[in-house]
C-alpha positions in Angstrom: -14.3 -18.0 -12.1 -12.7 -14.5 -12.1 -11.1 -15.3 -8.6 -9.1 -18.1 -9.9 -7.5 -15.7 -12.3 -6.0 -13.4 -9.8 -2.2 -14.0 -10.2 1.1 -12.4 -9.6 2.7 -10.7 -12.6 6.3 -11.7 -13.2 7.3 -8.0 -12.7 9.0 -7.3 -9.5 11.8 -4.7 -8.9 14.2 -5.2 -6.1 15.9 -3.3 -3.2 19.5 -2.3 -4.0 20.6 -3.4 -0.6 18.7 -6.8 -0.4 17.9 -8.6 -3.6 15.6 -11.0 -1.7 13.0 -8.3 -0.9 10.8 -6.9 -3.8 10.2 -3.2 -4.0 7.2 -3.3 -6.2 4.6 -6.0 -7.0 1.7 -6.0 -9.4 -1.2 -8.4 -9.0 -3.8 -8.7 -11.7 -7.2 -10.1 -12.2 -8.4 -11.6 -15.5 -11.5 -12.7 -17.1 -10.8 -14.8 -20.2 -7.5 -13.2 -20.7 -8.9 -9.7 -20.3 -7.6 -7.5 -17.5 -10.3 -6.6 -15.2 -8.5 -5.3 -12.2 -5.0 -4.8 -10.6 -3.3 -3.7 -7.4 0.2 -2.5 -6.9 2.1 -2.8 -3.6 5.4 -1.0 -3.1 7.9 -0.7 -0.4 8.3 3.1 0.3 10.5 4.9 2.8 9.0 7.0 5.5 11.1 9.6 7.1 8.6 11.9 8.8 5.9 11.2 11.4 7.4 7.9 12.4 5.3 8.0 15.6 2.2 7.8 13.4 3.2 4.3 12.6 4.0 3.6 16.2 7.8 3.6 15.7 9.5 5.4 18.6 12.9 6.8 17.5 15.8 5.9 19.9 18.0 9.0 20.1 21.8 8.7 20.1 24.5 11.1 20.2 24.9 10.6 16.4 21.3 11.6 15.6 22.2 15.0 14.3 24.2 13.1 11.6 21.5 10.6 10.9 18.0 10.4 9.5 15.6 7.9 10.8 13.8 5.9 8.0 11.3 3.0 8.1 10.4 1.0 5.0 6.7 0.0 4.8 4.6 -1.7 2.2 2.0 0.7 0.7 -0.8 -0.3 -1.5 -0.3 2.4 -4.1 -2.9 1.5 -6.8 -6.0 -0.5 -6.9 -8.4 -0.5 -9.8 -11.2 -2.7 -10.9 -13.1 -2.4 -14.2 -16.5 -0.8 -13.5 -18.2 -3.7 -15.3 -16.6 -6.1 -12.8 -17.1 -4.2 -9.5 -19.2 -5.6 -6.5 -18.0 -9.1 -7.4 -15.3 -9.5 -4.8 -12.5 -8.7 -7.2 -11.1 -5.7 -5.3 -11.3 -7.8 -2.1 -9.3 -10.7 -3.6 -6.7 -8.3 -5.0 -6.2 -6.6 -1.6 -6.0 -9.9 0.1 -3.2 -11.0 -2.3 -1.5 -7.7 -1.7 -1.6 -8.2 2.0 -0.3 -11.7 1.7 2.7 -10.2 -0.3 3.4 -7.8 2.5 3.4 -10.7 4.9 5.6 -12.6 2.6 8.1 -9.8 2.5 8.2 -9.9 6.4 6.5 -6.8 7.2 4.4 -6.1 10.2 1.9 -3.5 8.8 0.8 -2.3 5.5 -0.8 1.2 4.7 -2.6 3.2 2.0 -4.0 6.5 1.3 -7.6 7.1 0.2 -9.7 10.1 -0.6 -12.2 10.9 2.1 -15.1 11.0 -0.5 -14.3 7.5 -1.8 -16.7 5.9 0.7 -17.0 2.5 -1.2 -13.2 2.2 -0.9 -13.1 3.2 2.7 -15.7 0.4 3.5 -13.7 -2.2 1.6 -10.5 -1.2 3.5 -12.3 -1.3 6.8 -13.8 -4.7 5.9 -10.3 -6.1 5.5 -9.2 -4.7 8.9 -7.7 -1.3 7.9 -8.0 1.4 10.4 -7.7 5.3 9.9 -4.4 6.7 11.2 -5.0 10.3 10.3 -6.4 12.8 7.9 -4.0 13.7 5.3 -4.0 15.3 1.9 -3.6 12.7 -0.8 -1.8 13.1 -4.0 -4.1 12.6 -7.0 -3.1 12.7 -10.7 -5.7 14.2 -13.2 -5.5 12.4 -16.5 -8.6 13.9 -18.0 -6.7 16.4 -20.1 -3.8 16.5 -22.4 -1.3 17.1 -19.5 -1.0 15.1 -16.4 -1.9 17.3 -13.5 -0.9 16.6 -9.9 -3.4 17.9 -7.3 -4.1 17.2 -3.5 -7.3 16.2 -2.2 -8.6 15.7 1.4 -7.9 12.1 2.4 -6.7 9.8 5.0 -4.0 7.3 5.8 -5.3 3.8 6.6 -3.1 0.9 8.1 -3.6 -2.7 8.8 -1.4 -4.5 11.4 -0.4 -7.9 9.9 0.9 -9.6 13.2 -0.4 -10.1 16.6 2.9 -9.0 18.3 3.5 -5.8 16.5 7.2 -4.9 16.9 8.4 -1.3 16.7 11.6 -1.4 14.7 13.5 1.5 13.4 16.0 1.3 10.5 18.5 4.1 10.6 20.0 5.2 7.4 
């Protein structure tokens, strides 16, 4: 079965400040040793729109000297070979990524998706992701000789991982 071949790659990079927390994790799905899908989950820093993620900054006299930053797990890449789609592989890969975010001790996980990617949006909703806002998402066009970065209409979606969601701010 393909599902039994979803596994964690031994490739994880680490926070400089806390070596016990992974910064990136790649999870792959194989069929007879052939790569058929993968997901990447990364810890990213968010400095703007903290209220979007329900973090309320606590202002102090020192705020003009500090920036408020939160670190959140973000599902940055999900891909399944077209010949293996609609077989539950994407679901299993996302479930593994969500488990990784919980293992890292996070209370939420988010992702960005293009608005016209209806099948992906339905998959994310099925797994409990909810839309936070509309947002232009960064897309890389690899069809030509040069890698082009463009922005397309999209949305940010989030899944809460705990029942008692705690609003914590980490000041840098």
